[in-house]
NUTITI-857597 format. One record per residue: residue in three letters; chain; x, y, z of N, C-alpha, C, O, CB in turn. Coordinates in Angstrom, 3 decimals. Glycine has a CB too. Layout:
REM residues N
[site ALA A [X Y Z] [X Y Z] [X Y Z] [X Y Z] [X Y Z]],
...
//
This chain:
REM residues 118
[site UNK A [-2.310 -29.453 1.727] [-1.278 -29.159 0.895] [-1.633 -28.074 -0.078] [-0.892 -27.101 0.063] [-0.860 -30.335 0.236]],
[site UNK A [-2.584 -27.926 -1.074] [-3.186 -27.208 -1.980] [-3.334 -26.097 -1.376] [-2.794 -25.086 -1.826] [-4.288 -27.691 -2.493]],
[site UNK A [-4.043 -26.067 -0.313] [-4.030 -24.428 0.546] [-2.895 -23.883 0.762] [-2.919 -22.653 0.825] [-4.569 -24.359 1.997]],
[site UNK A [-2.009 -24.337 0.883] [-0.606 -23.769 1.403] [-0.065 -23.474 0.053] [0.598 -22.449 -0.101] [0.435 -24.874 2.367]],
[site UNK A [-0.310 -24.365 -1.043] [0.268 -23.673 -2.368] [-0.330 -22.280 -2.575] [0.186 -21.236 -2.973] [-0.072 -24.564 -3.719]],
[site UNK A [-1.674 -22.603 -2.155] [-2.487 -21.602 -3.042] [-2.162 -20.091 -1.817] [-2.585 -18.945 -1.977] [-4.622 -22.262 -3.303]],
[site UNK A [-1.670 -20.386 -1.151] [-1.458 -19.094 -0.137] [-0.129 -18.772 -0.658] [-0.085 -17.542 -0.649] [-1.475 -19.384 1.682]],
[site UNK A [1.047 -19.261 -1.135] [2.136 -19.030 -1.211] [1.959 -18.634 -2.745] [2.253 -17.526 -3.194] [3.040 -20.095 -0.700]],
[site UNK A [1.634 -19.296 -3.209] [1.011 -17.933 -4.517] [0.782 -16.862 -4.612] [1.403 -15.971 -5.193] [0.040 -17.878 -5.001]],
[site UNK A [-0.540 -16.831 -3.800] [-0.885 -15.703 -3.640] [-0.075 -14.281 -3.240] [-0.026 -13.196 -3.820] [-1.650 -15.986 -2.948]],
[site UNK A [0.649 -14.852 -1.768] [1.793 -13.833 -1.567] [2.814 -13.563 -2.335] [3.481 -12.534 -2.227] [2.379 -14.033 -0.611]],
[site UNK A [3.019 -14.477 -3.185] [3.895 -14.318 -4.277] [3.483 -13.254 -5.162] [4.199 -12.268 -5.337] [4.020 -15.516 -5.000]],
[site UNK A [2.517 -13.382 -5.652] [1.377 -12.480 -6.606] [1.583 -11.159 -5.918] [2.051 -10.236 -6.586] [-0.479 -13.025 -6.533]],
[site UNK A [1.314 -10.992 -4.786] [0.905 -9.502 -3.959] [2.137 -9.144 -4.090] [2.164 -7.961 -4.427] [0.293 -9.411 -2.263]],
[site UNK A [3.298 -9.637 -3.977] [4.621 -9.569 -3.859] [4.669 -8.657 -5.522] [4.690 -7.431 -5.628] [5.476 -11.309 -3.594]],
[site UNK A [4.675 -9.370 -6.349] [4.885 -9.202 -7.511] [4.039 -7.865 -7.999] [4.477 -7.171 -8.917] [4.604 -10.463 -8.153]],
[site UNK A [2.893 -7.574 -7.376] [2.438 -6.244 -7.767] [2.486 -5.169 -6.906] [1.772 -4.171 -7.001] [1.241 -6.286 -8.132]],
[site UNK A [3.411 -5.389 -5.983] [3.277 -4.587 -4.637] [3.247 -3.084 -5.541] [2.465 -2.565 -4.745] [4.818 -4.850 -3.281]],
[site UNK A [3.433 -2.192 -6.371] [3.742 -1.075 -6.926] [2.408 -0.929 -7.324] [1.950 0.175 -7.031] [4.852 -1.022 -7.920]],
[site UNK A [1.359 -1.957 -8.104] [0.144 -1.708 -8.178] [-0.677 -1.121 -6.919] [-1.279 -0.050 -6.844] [-0.310 -2.811 -8.603]],
[site UNK A [-0.533 -2.093 -5.994] [-0.710 -2.012 -4.729] [-0.664 -0.260 -4.406] [-1.510 0.614 -4.594] [0.440 -2.982 -4.003]],
[site UNK A [0.294 -0.231 -4.017] [0.757 1.281 -3.813] [0.374 1.825 -4.436] [-0.456 2.341 -3.688] [1.840 1.723 -3.845]],
[site UNK A [0.158 2.399 -5.627] [-0.281 3.584 -6.209] [-1.470 3.493 -6.982] [-2.133 4.505 -7.210] [0.678 4.101 -6.968]],
[site UNK A [-1.854 2.198 -7.471] [-3.289 2.010 -7.943] [-4.274 2.066 -6.841] [-5.131 2.950 -6.811] [-3.467 0.679 -8.652]],
[site UNK A [-4.185 1.216 -6.000] [-4.914 0.917 -5.118] [-5.122 2.090 -4.122] [-6.083 2.855 -4.036] [-4.438 -0.202 -4.620]],
[site UNK A [-3.730 2.027 -3.231] [-3.737 2.678 -1.888] [-3.566 4.383 -2.134] [-4.259 5.245 -1.593] [-2.407 1.993 -0.920]],
[site UNK A [-2.554 4.587 -3.012] [-2.254 6.090 -3.430] [-3.904 6.720 -4.411] [-4.430 7.817 -4.223] [-0.485 6.029 -4.693]],
[site UNK A [-4.331 5.786 -5.277] [-5.257 6.829 -5.769] [-6.449 6.935 -4.987] [-7.037 8.009 -4.861] [-5.645 6.600 -7.139]],
[site UNK A [-6.872 5.759 -4.400] [-7.874 5.926 -3.032] [-7.869 6.833 -2.042] [-8.835 7.462 -1.611] [-7.817 4.948 -2.261]],
[site UNK A [-6.423 6.892 -1.598] [-6.361 7.768 -0.177] [-6.545 9.122 -0.754] [-7.302 9.927 -0.213] [-4.810 7.665 0.799]],
[site UNK A [-5.714 9.475 -2.105] [-5.608 10.696 -2.474] [-6.924 11.125 -2.656] [-7.320 12.012 -1.900] [-4.798 10.863 -3.549]],
[site UNK A [-7.905 10.553 -3.747] [-9.109 10.821 -4.068] [-9.734 11.047 -2.956] [-10.183 12.190 -2.880] [-9.672 9.954 -4.791]],
[site UNK A [-10.002 10.112 -1.718] [-10.466 10.495 -0.225] [-10.190 11.851 0.193] [-11.138 12.553 0.545] [-9.791 9.628 0.826]],
[site UNK A [-9.014 12.306 0.198] [-8.543 13.510 0.379] [-8.905 15.012 -0.550] [-9.279 16.090 -0.088] [-7.270 13.164 0.317]],
[site UNK A [-8.640 14.633 -2.033] [-8.942 15.591 -3.145] [-10.269 15.810 -3.394] [-10.594 16.799 -4.050] [-8.399 15.201 -4.344]],
[site UNK A [-11.331 14.817 -2.848] [-12.843 14.923 -3.301] [-13.355 16.543 -2.737] [-14.100 17.235 -3.431] [-13.887 13.476 -2.468]],
[site UNK A [-12.817 17.011 -1.354] [-13.335 18.387 -0.775] [-12.812 19.307 -1.951] [-13.531 20.153 -2.481] [-12.658 18.850 0.886]],
[site UNK A [-11.815 19.127 -2.226] [-10.839 20.193 -3.375] [-11.404 20.130 -5.017] [-11.291 21.125 -5.733] [-8.916 19.521 -3.456]],
[site UNK A [-11.943 19.015 -5.458] [-12.244 18.942 -6.668] [-13.496 18.066 -6.910] [-14.285 17.549 -6.120] [-11.130 18.534 -7.324]],
[site UNK A [-13.417 18.066 -8.302] [-14.614 17.032 -9.185] [-13.720 15.487 -9.562] [-12.530 15.364 -9.851] [-15.209 18.003 -11.097]],
[site UNK A [-14.437 14.773 -9.475] [-14.083 13.645 -9.917] [-14.484 13.390 -11.538] [-15.644 13.137 -11.865] [-14.664 12.703 -8.976]],
[site UNK A [-13.485 13.478 -12.416] [-13.727 13.273 -13.897] [-14.150 12.082 -14.515] [-14.910 12.028 -15.482] [-12.681 13.522 -14.521]],
[site UNK A [-13.571 11.007 -13.852] [-13.378 9.469 -14.765] [-14.999 9.419 -14.156] [-15.441 9.825 -13.081] [-11.820 7.830 -14.157]],
[site UNK A [-15.670 8.755 -15.293] [-16.856 9.355 -14.740] [-17.606 7.589 -14.475] [-18.836 7.552 -14.510] [-17.786 10.709 -16.052]],
[site UNK A [-17.092 6.665 -14.306] [-17.365 5.189 -13.312] [-16.895 5.505 -12.053] [-17.815 5.533 -11.236] [-16.508 3.707 -13.782]],
[site UNK A [-15.642 5.792 -11.517] [-15.531 6.391 -10.624] [-16.595 7.334 -9.606] [-17.045 7.238 -8.464] [-14.758 6.840 -11.101]],
[site UNK A [-16.709 8.420 -10.911] [-17.507 9.269 -10.098] [-19.087 8.872 -9.857] [-19.708 9.341 -8.904] [-17.412 10.602 -10.731]],
[site UNK A [-19.512 8.223 -10.535] [-20.909 7.169 -10.729] [-20.695 6.789 -9.338] [-21.413 7.286 -8.471] [-20.922 5.667 -12.032]],
[site UNK A [-19.409 5.623 -8.919] [-19.237 4.990 -7.756] [-19.247 6.086 -6.650] [-20.101 5.757 -5.827] [-17.983 4.155 -7.799]],
[site UNK A [-18.800 6.959 -6.385] [-18.774 7.841 -5.496] [-19.983 8.217 -5.246] [-20.439 7.982 -4.127] [-18.039 8.770 -5.755]],
[site UNK A [-20.781 8.887 -6.227] [-22.344 9.213 -5.725] [-23.038 8.531 -5.420] [-23.778 8.822 -4.480] [-23.115 9.693 -6.360]],
[site UNK A [-23.135 7.345 -6.035] [-24.168 6.419 -5.648] [-23.888 4.982 -4.133] [-24.707 4.290 -3.528] [-24.412 5.695 -7.263]],
[site UNK A [-22.515 5.075 -4.048] [-22.222 4.143 -3.073] [-21.338 4.978 -2.053] [-21.691 5.089 -0.879] [-21.505 2.835 -3.692]],
[site UNK A [-20.342 5.478 -2.471] [-19.404 6.434 -1.529] [-18.157 5.941 -1.694] [-17.934 5.027 -2.489] [-19.723 6.468 0.059]],
[site UNK A [-17.201 6.517 -0.938] [-15.698 6.450 -1.376] [-15.265 4.968 -0.789] [-14.266 4.464 -1.302] [-14.676 7.838 -0.661]],
[site UNK A [-15.924 4.261 0.216] [-15.530 2.626 0.551] [-15.655 2.043 -0.349] [-14.581 1.613 -0.770] [-16.209 1.830 1.480]],
[site UNK A [-16.577 1.754 -0.973] [-17.231 0.969 -2.400] [-16.046 1.480 -3.269] [-15.524 0.473 -3.747] [-19.066 1.563 -3.088]],
[site UNK A [-15.429 2.524 -3.660] [-14.397 2.730 -4.640] [-13.312 1.616 -4.291] [-12.864 0.798 -5.095] [-13.803 4.278 -4.584]],
[site UNK A [-12.962 1.736 -2.907] [-11.675 1.072 -2.384] [-12.085 -0.380 -2.614] [-11.221 -1.175 -2.984] [-11.254 1.433 -0.715]],
[site UNK A [-13.589 -0.861 -2.384] [-13.628 -2.427 -2.700] [-13.770 -3.012 -4.210] [-13.766 -4.159 -4.657] [-14.842 -2.992 -1.947]],
[site UNK A [-13.875 -1.959 -4.695] [-13.884 -2.235 -6.266] [-12.080 -2.525 -6.617] [-11.588 -3.411 -7.317] [-14.655 -0.581 -7.259]],
[site UNK A [-11.473 -1.556 -5.937] [-10.378 -1.844 -6.129] [-9.504 -2.989 -5.892] [-8.569 -3.343 -6.610] [-10.061 -1.140 -5.782]],
[site UNK A [-9.947 -3.582 -4.702] [-9.494 -4.550 -4.061] [-10.151 -5.844 -4.846] [-9.630 -6.938 -4.631] [-9.810 -4.362 -2.560]],
[site UNK A [-11.466 -5.751 -5.905] [-11.853 -6.812 -6.630] [-11.212 -7.071 -7.597] [-11.010 -8.227 -7.972] [-12.907 -6.785 -6.973]],
[site UNK A [-10.712 -5.885 -8.263] [-9.770 -5.727 -9.435] [-8.416 -6.709 -9.075] [-8.161 -7.765 -9.653] [-9.329 -3.983 -9.633]],
[site UNK A [-7.733 -6.187 -8.138] [-6.750 -7.127 -7.886] [-6.867 -8.680 -7.374] [-5.916 -9.421 -7.121] [-6.076 -6.510 -7.064]],
[site UNK A [-8.121 -8.963 -7.291] [-8.357 -10.438 -7.253] [-8.470 -10.661 -8.322] [-7.751 -11.530 -8.815] [-9.353 -11.006 -6.587]],
[site UNK A [-9.401 -9.980 -9.102] [-9.506 -10.598 -10.649] [-8.098 -10.872 -11.483] [-7.775 -11.891 -12.093] [-10.381 -9.482 -11.602]],
[site UNK A [-7.296 -9.514 -11.297] [-6.339 -10.002 -11.854] [-5.838 -10.524 -11.512] [-5.100 -10.812 -12.454] [-5.799 -9.644 -12.208]],
[site UNK A [-5.349 -11.328 -10.286] [-5.171 -12.951 -9.638] [-5.326 -13.701 -10.407] [-4.426 -14.360 -10.926] [-5.996 -13.488 -8.632]],
[site UNK A [-6.606 -13.781 -10.678] [-7.149 -14.867 -11.443] [-6.508 -15.122 -13.459] [-6.090 -16.087 -14.099] [-8.967 -14.422 -11.274]],
[site UNK A [-6.739 -13.849 -13.732] [-5.951 -13.798 -14.940] [-4.976 -13.608 -15.016] [-4.661 -13.123 -16.103] [-6.162 -13.221 -15.643]],
[site UNK A [-3.883 -13.814 -14.053] [-2.373 -13.445 -13.995] [-1.762 -14.561 -15.008] [-1.007 -14.325 -15.951] [-1.665 -13.544 -12.302]],
[site UNK A [-2.289 -15.904 -14.577] [-1.783 -16.772 -15.082] [-1.977 -16.820 -16.928] [-1.008 -17.053 -17.651] [-2.310 -17.839 -14.259]],
[site UNK A [-3.153 -16.600 -17.392] [-3.001 -16.374 -18.720] [-2.264 -15.242 -19.392] [-1.974 -15.283 -20.588] [-4.099 -16.347 -19.115]],
[site UNK A [-1.960 -14.202 -18.576] [-1.025 -13.167 -18.963] [0.078 -13.179 -18.835] [0.790 -12.394 -19.461] [-1.164 -12.255 -18.580]],
[site UNK A [0.600 -14.143 -17.917] [2.096 -14.564 -17.473] [2.629 -15.453 -18.536] [3.805 -15.816 -18.500] [2.167 -15.386 -16.002]],
[site UNK A [1.751 -15.851 -19.560] [2.276 -16.913 -20.429] [3.299 -16.301 -21.381] [4.072 -17.018 -22.016] [1.122 -17.620 -21.230]],
[site UNK A [3.300 -14.867 -21.483] [4.386 -14.045 -22.098] [5.289 -13.180 -20.868] [4.908 -12.198 -20.231] [3.615 -12.943 -23.228]],
[site UNK A [6.007 -13.574 -20.819] [7.166 -12.201 -19.916] [6.787 -10.992 -20.167] [6.454 -10.240 -19.250] [8.865 -12.044 -20.388]],
[site UNK A [6.781 -10.701 -21.163] [6.833 -9.263 -21.647] [5.340 -8.420 -21.400] [5.220 -7.220 -21.152] [7.224 -9.316 -23.331]],
[site UNK A [4.006 -9.676 -21.585] [2.890 -9.454 -21.624] [2.754 -8.696 -20.032] [2.299 -7.597 -19.714] [2.106 -10.776 -22.033]],
[site UNK A [3.320 -9.730 -19.267] [2.835 -9.593 -17.743] [3.495 -8.131 -17.413] [2.803 -7.258 -16.891] [3.475 -10.986 -16.591]],
[site UNK A [4.634 -7.948 -17.687] [5.710 -6.763 -17.203] [5.046 -5.733 -17.836] [4.958 -4.692 -17.184] [7.407 -6.856 -17.690]],
[site UNK A [4.361 -5.759 -19.376] [3.847 -4.345 -19.698] [2.193 -4.179 -19.046] [1.573 -3.116 -19.036] [3.881 -4.139 -21.547]],
[site UNK A [1.688 -5.483 -18.528] [0.321 -5.200 -18.155] [0.854 -4.541 -16.347] [0.183 -3.814 -15.614] [-0.897 -6.951 -18.309]],
[site UNK A [1.643 -4.870 -16.195] [1.892 -4.410 -14.580] [2.821 -3.226 -14.749] [3.454 -2.943 -13.731] [2.690 -5.688 -13.495]],
[site UNK A [3.042 -2.465 -15.827] [3.645 -1.366 -15.487] [2.715 -0.466 -16.287] [2.922 0.710 -15.986] [5.180 -1.326 -15.774]],
[site UNK A [2.040 -0.570 -16.935] [0.474 0.368 -17.396] [-0.612 0.667 -15.848] [-1.086 1.735 -15.461] [-0.754 -0.964 -18.816]],
[site UNK A [-0.720 -0.536 -15.317] [-1.370 -0.402 -14.720] [-0.716 0.726 -13.120] [-1.235 1.625 -12.459] [-1.826 -1.771 -14.766]],
[site UNK A [0.463 0.109 -13.090] [1.185 1.476 -12.154] [1.528 2.577 -12.800] [1.849 3.509 -12.062] [2.524 1.199 -11.463]],
[site UNK A [1.566 2.783 -13.996] [1.781 4.443 -14.488] [0.353 4.679 -14.192] [0.328 5.803 -13.690] [2.321 4.886 -16.339]],
[site UNK A [-0.924 4.181 -14.241] [-2.354 4.918 -14.345] [-2.432 5.172 -12.890] [-3.017 6.199 -12.546] [-3.763 3.984 -15.012]],
[site UNK A [-1.863 4.285 -11.851] [-1.715 4.596 -10.237] [-0.831 5.705 -10.285] [-1.351 6.755 -9.907] [-1.058 3.339 -9.230]],
[site UNK A [0.252 5.770 -10.611] [1.220 6.916 -10.373] [0.634 8.491 -10.901] [0.735 9.465 -10.156] [2.658 6.500 -11.231]],
[site UNK A [0.150 8.566 -11.983] [-0.685 9.470 -12.831] [-1.859 10.249 -11.986] [-2.155 11.428 -11.790] [-1.355 8.571 -14.007]],
[site UNK A [-2.351 9.011 -11.604] [-3.694 9.591 -10.813] [-3.917 10.169 -9.502] [-4.878 10.806 -9.071] [-4.514 8.684 -10.695]],
[site UNK A [-2.512 9.712 -8.800] [-2.200 9.796 -7.529] [-1.142 10.950 -7.188] [-0.715 11.357 -6.108] [-1.757 8.498 -7.148]],
[site UNK A [-0.854 11.356 -8.624] [-0.184 12.665 -8.620] [-1.159 13.776 -9.138] [-0.934 14.986 -9.096] [1.121 12.608 -9.515]],
[site UNK A [-2.132 13.245 -9.568] [-3.066 14.506 -10.139] [-4.142 14.819 -8.947] [-4.750 15.887 -8.885] [-3.994 14.047 -11.729]],
[site UNK A [-4.317 13.629 -7.901] [-4.966 14.161 -6.847] [-4.276 14.726 -5.958] [-4.848 15.593 -5.296] [-5.637 13.398 -6.301]],
[site UNK A [-2.807 14.410 -5.655] [-2.164 15.425 -4.746] [-1.934 16.863 -5.244] [-1.814 17.815 -4.473] [-0.868 14.916 -4.362]],
[site UNK A [-1.873 16.967 -6.745] [-1.733 18.530 -7.126] [-3.162 19.365 -6.793] [-3.294 20.563 -6.546] [-1.369 18.678 -8.891]],
[site UNK A [-4.215 18.271 -6.877] [-5.536 18.990 -6.610] [-5.425 19.397 -5.210] [-5.768 20.562 -5.011] [-6.871 18.084 -6.855]],
[site UNK A [-5.151 18.936 -4.498] [-5.159 19.035 -2.674] [-4.098 20.106 -2.321] [-4.376 21.118 -1.677] [-4.617 17.382 -1.763]],
[site UNK A [-2.799 19.796 -2.812] [-1.781 20.662 -2.353] [-1.265 22.123 -3.400] [-0.260 22.795 -3.165] [-0.564 19.605 -2.133]],
[site UNK A [-2.370 22.397 -4.718] [-1.716 23.448 -5.292] [-3.215 23.899 -6.042] [-3.322 24.849 -6.818] [-0.226 23.013 -6.302]],
[site UNK A [-4.411 22.929 -5.592] [-5.635 23.865 -6.620] [-5.710 23.381 -7.970] [-6.816 23.516 -8.494] [-5.264 25.575 -6.861]],
[site UNK A [-4.912 22.913 -8.581] [-5.170 22.671 -9.867] [-4.906 21.240 -9.898] [-4.500 20.510 -8.994] [-4.392 23.509 -10.834]],
[site UNK A [-5.265 20.928 -11.321] [-5.285 19.643 -11.696] [-4.258 19.131 -12.958] [-4.309 19.794 -13.994] [-6.684 19.428 -12.001]],
[site UNK A [-3.499 18.181 -12.908] [-2.597 18.036 -13.453] [-3.117 17.227 -15.157] [-2.368 17.067 -16.121] [-1.691 17.330 -12.373]],
[site UNK A [-4.267 16.927 -15.086] [-5.333 16.678 -15.776] [-5.461 17.597 -16.954] [-5.160 17.588 -18.147] [-6.410 16.720 -14.940]],
[site UNK A [-6.177 18.582 -15.891] [-6.633 19.624 -16.853] [-5.510 20.754 -17.060] [-5.805 21.763 -17.701] [-8.008 20.291 -16.304]],
[site UNK A [-4.111 20.577 -16.474] [-3.340 21.568 -16.820] [-2.839 20.683 -18.107] [-2.702 21.525 -18.995] [-2.251 22.132 -15.635]],
[site UNK A [-2.553 19.607 -18.557] [-2.153 18.680 -19.575] [-3.511 18.889 -21.019] [-3.257 18.680 -22.205] [-2.097 16.898 -18.687]],
[site UNK A [-4.760 19.293 -20.525] [-5.799 19.258 -21.419] [-6.212 18.287 -21.729] [-6.779 18.143 -22.812] [-5.666 19.735 -22.339]],
[site UNK A [-6.025 17.188 -20.735] [-6.746 15.871 -21.222] [-8.515 15.754 -20.792] [-9.256 14.844 -21.165] [-5.835 14.504 -20.423]],
[site UNK A [-8.927 16.969 -19.894] [-9.911 17.117 -19.582] [-10.545 18.483 -20.101] [-11.702 18.779 -19.803] [-9.835 16.874 -18.396]],
//
């Protein structure tokens, strides 16, 4: 019974963070995979991971982040507003980095560079 509840809870969690998965995990990783031949990774942590371990380890770290978030989510969910803010911040970061990577691939310019953030 406990395992069934845990699986149901995890499925509910995955549905709740579907946009984080779409943009922060899949969108960022896939667009980074395709953008690397056209540009440079400016974030020092992913750049180090990519240099030392490769692109697939970056995906593993993103999956580990999702699992870590699952374990800390009950503490964050004590406040509905805090959980909503946390999700929106991570989703927004995912959208920004995915858009940036796609701009590098399609237009040869970086959104982050254009905005003067780097």
